[in-house]
Each structure stands twice: as C-alpha cells, then as structure tokens.
LUMVEX-596442 format. One record per residue (C-alpha): residue in one letter; x, y, z. Coordinates in steps of 0.001 Angstrom, whole numbers, plus 500000, padded with zeros to 6 digits. Layout:
AXYZ
...
REM end
This chain:
M893206672362325942
T891429675553327180
R888344676556325280
A888413680073323752
V886190682669325455
P885259685183322780
S885102688861323849
I883765692183322808
A887164693780321917
A885955697169320648
I882798699427320535
S882193702659318712
Y879064704379317800
A877695707387315736
L874911709712316624
P873254712309314164
G873937715985314497
A870500717208315491
T868727716734318827
S865459717646320365
T864378717948323938
V861143716069325167
R859317719411325478
E860401720253321863
L859054716720320709
A855832717478322551
A855430720889320902
A855917719268317443
G853397716410318140
A856108713796317932
V855114712035321251
D851822710967322605
S852530711148326296
A852882714407328258
P856472715763328358
E856265715858332147
L855548712157332293
L858399711420329986
E860727713530332015
R859754711656335228
F860505708574333412
G864129709757332803
F864064711196329302
G865449714516328503
R866803714636324896
V866945712532321685
C869116712454318617
V867239712906315283
A868762712281311796
V867879714990309327
D870336714698306451
E872136711534307623
T871174708054306369
P871295704848308442
Y874199703899306250
D876048707104306917
L875997706401310562
A876812702682310181
L879930703544308232
S880839706341310663
A880699703980313719
A882502701063311881
R885125703407310494
A885766705074313824
L886163701495315483
L888771700387312984
G890561703759313242
E890560704200317065
Y891521700655317782
D894054700504314987
I892315697431313366
D893837695981310261
P890854695633307750
D892486692354306568
S892079691015310117
I888191691009309919
D886880687581308954
A883290688457308880
V880797691534308931
I877303690976310536
Y874895693792309737
G871526694365311223
G869064697397311101
A867648699449308243
P867305697038305302
S868190697319301625
A867602700624299960
L866115702209303155
A869580702062304624
F870731704620302072
A867668707073302519
T867274710032304793
R864052710320306780
R862542712496304082
E863560710041301359
A862495706919303079
P858891706741301757
R860044706959298126
Q862730704399298690
A860583701937300285
R858494701990297086
G861657701011295201
L862131697942297236
C859915695918294745
G862645696474292077
T866449695637291878
A867022698253294560
R866157695671297222
F869487694021296395
H871377697085297405
F872688695662300757
P874346697913303490
G876250694900304805
T878136694342301440
R878637698073300956
L880385698356304359
Q882674695402303432
Y883561697523300204
D883773700988301624
L885940699767304562
G888330697557302427
L887395694376304439
E888477692224301468
R888771688968303508
A885433689289305311
S882315687413304398
V879012689136305141
L875916688287307005
G872797690022307929
V870420689673310836
D866715690801310828
Q863401690584312719
M865044691157316152
A864050694848316717
C865893696306319684
T867840692938320325
T869487693101316732
L872993693931317976
F872738691086320628
A871701688766317838
A874611689827315764
I877063689193318608
R875447685888319370
V876140684804315903
A879670686209315925
R880432684416319148
A879131681113317686
L881230681680314442
C884422682287316549
L883899679093318527
A882601676827315670
E884696678042312610
G887685679577314446
L887075683001313123
E889265685550314816
R887413688809314405
V883837689670313492
L882649693126313026
C879011693608314045
V877103696777313124
S873659698054313581
S871937701235312418
E868354701991312871
F866185705034312362
Y862648705227313996
P860283705704311088
A859350709433310446
E855647708803310510
A855996707169313886
G856960710147315940
R859489709675318668
E857564707560321281
A857332703772321605
I855120702986324635
T856315706011326780
N859930705616325545
C861680708390323618
T863624707189320635
S866944708277318928
D868448707544315580
A871943705848316061
A874458703418314852
C876786701175316859
A879640698913315889
A881175696034318062
L884143693878317298
V883845690351318581
S887248688515318992
R887776684789319455
T889714685606322634
G890336688577324818
E890971689584328323
R888346692389328563
N884615692069328201
R884755688249327985
I881325686883326926
V880733684210329568
A877015683495329051
G873976684713326889
T870229684019326934
T867575684697324435
V863816683922324890
T861430684591321955
K857589684352322475
G856001684331319145
F852615684831320679
F853476688542320831
W854263688777317043
Q851640691433316758
G852798693509319667
D851240696624318511
T847858695181318939
M848692693448322363
K850232696218324305
D848610695223327662
E849675691536327186
V853318692581326296
L853474694591329394
A852109691939331561
S854675689426330288
Y857541691854330023
F858788691768333692
P858457688080334623
T860259687042331431
A862933689673331930
V863529688396335331
H863627684841334186
V866265685839331459
L868354687721333848
R868451684813336337
R869098682223333684
T871965684193332291
I873494684626335771
A873181680850336291
Q874748680158332928
A877638682367333730
G878211680360336964
W877561683482339152
S875323684149342096
P872975687133342057
A875268688977344436
D878182688777342027
V876629691198339490
D878261694626339812
W876363696433336958
I873277696152334832
V873976697800331534
P870490698404330191
H868469699344327041
N867461702853327520
V863816702564328292
S861908704140331105
A863981704541334281
R860949703768336301
S860635700420334554
W864213699617335474
E863499700410339149
I860688697809339178
L862820695226337114
L865792695526339559
E863614695224342485
L861977692146341091
A865311690664340100
A866793690974343528
L870457691568342554
P871769693024345869
N874918694810344611
A874029695629341008
R874055699241340060
L872241700585336864
Y874161702514334373
S871480705026333490
D873267708100332418
N872333707886328776
I868639707662329293
A868329711384329614
R871203712258327341
I870112710196324126
G867035708251325062
H866341704942323349
T868504704159320458
L866860701156319683
A869546698328319099
G872568700296320215
D871583701151323633
N873350698449325700
F876634698763323813
I876850702491323740
N876221702439327445
L879015699876327856
R881431702016326031
D880498705089327878
G880550703420331197
Q884075702038330636
D885311705441329136
S884103707142332245
G885781704829334547
V882621703910336245
I882578700284335018
T886088698883335664
E888274695993334997
G887326692716336949
Q883723693624337339
K880822691407336387
I878016693019334330
L874836692037332830
L873439693579329586
F869539693155329019
S867361694252326069
Y863803693537324857
G862773693596321179
Y859297693845319846
G858294690719318125
A859161689535320806
H862496688816322171
W864128689054325625
T867945688826325755
G870598688821328252
L874544688862328167
A876917688265330739
L880351689906330457
E883470689835332710
V885155693079332162
REM end
C-alpha cells in the first residue's frame, strides 16, 4: 500500500491597509539603520496595521482560503493557530499594552484558535495552538498538521498564523524591516500539488536569549542554515542540482546571496520579489511567497522547491515541496 504524501493544498493571506516606505519609517524613528542601507538590503515598503487586530487578519486570511478554494467547513478536521496569543490577538497596536495587562485575568482564556473555529463554522474541527517558534511558527503548524494526517488519518488541517511586530519595537529586527500580516495554509492528507516530501527543524537552545547574543546568532546562522538546507535535500532524496527554487523568508537580500553561495545549489533561483514589496512578515513570508510565485506563473508544476526560515529562540527550518 502506497503511503500518503500530505500536501499544501491551498494558501491565502491578508495584509493590513496601511503601508510605509523605508524612508518614511526612518523619518518616524521606527528603524535603527540608515534607510539607504535597508534599501541596499532589498527593502522598500512594509505593511502596518493601524485599526486591524491580528485576529482580524487571521480571520480574513482563513475565510478567503475557504471561499476561494470552495472548501466545505465540515471537511476541516483540525485548526492549528500560531501567532499573537490570547487577548493580544484581539487588540489593535494602540490597545495591545492595555490588553497585555488583562492577560493576568480570565481574558487569557480568550483564544483566537477557538474563535476561528466558531466564526468559520468549523464544527467538526478540533483546535491546537503552537507557540515559541517565532518566524518558524507556520512551519511548525504545518509540521504538526502533516504528522496528524499521517498518524491519525486526518484529511484536512487548517493552519493559520497572525503576528504583529510590537508597537514599541519599531519596524526593524537586525537590519530587517517587518510587516504585520496573517497567512492561512490548508494541509491535505494527499494531493498532487505542493507535496511535502521532507522537512527539517534544528533548535539551538543556547540562543534562547537571542537579544543579548546577536553576534553569536549571526555567527551560527549561516552554517546552521546550510546544514538544514542540505539535510532537507537529502531527506527528500534530491541532489543539490535538483532544486529549482528557494522560497525564502523575507530577510536581507544580501544575506540570501551569501547563503545561496554557501549552500551551492547550482540551479536554484531565489523568489525575492516580496522583500521590497512587503518586507519581512514574520511567520508568513515563505507561504505568501509560494502563493505569489505560483500565481505569477514563475513557480510551475513539476518543480522542486525549498522553503527555509529562521526563528529567534532559536529555530532553523526547511521544507521540501514537489509542486
């Protein structure tokens, strides 16, 4: 009997209405680096939530996925949510500090995952949450969804991530410009497109205080990333020359030039269009890029692609897909 190969059957995302250019961010004191440097690193504009909450965008992304792909709500077996937790998911950027104080009361039991189940009418779905994965949160949700499909025979798992960069933190994370966004991905137990053929996650707890170890994190980032990319390729049964596309997290384009040179993938192209357009959307980058790359016709059926992301805390994650 042939073993099922889960797939990413659908992707949708939601961005807030307001945007700012890198130069506007610099004028507002929202970035530490010179705008010229950030532009050289590939950044142009970011999306900034003003009146939207993380939950607003999560619901919008998930609702769009179900509608666009004509998914019957009763066919969803599970929802996995990651991102802004508890009451913070229902707060605008202005309200977040007040809502954070409320987390010591019963408001901490107001969960966005269960509200998604209710608002979307997913009456058959159980709900899980993933946390402490930073920018690899959606990778983690998809990893769990894939495992549930294989171990428990679930047919469809809806994964949703919605994360806003804290208002007091500005818009820069180590020379990367950040956007607010939500992304939803549907994992199916079987499928012909976007088949998940391998996945790798490496966690190095030594870097749990990444904010105080920036030099050490940067020193470890590239060699560990190369290791994860190569291990994912090997687990997929590919050779380095088989990789057609790298679908990245939207960090510095210069860092990707370095990483691709170190990884030595002779035929791989980098889908980097969204670095300038929307910046780093935290957990959503890779899957937003995959959706846009396929919609544009650049990433086509039959190709082999690698998704890679890094999350503070510290996690390096790779995913191999046959599209």
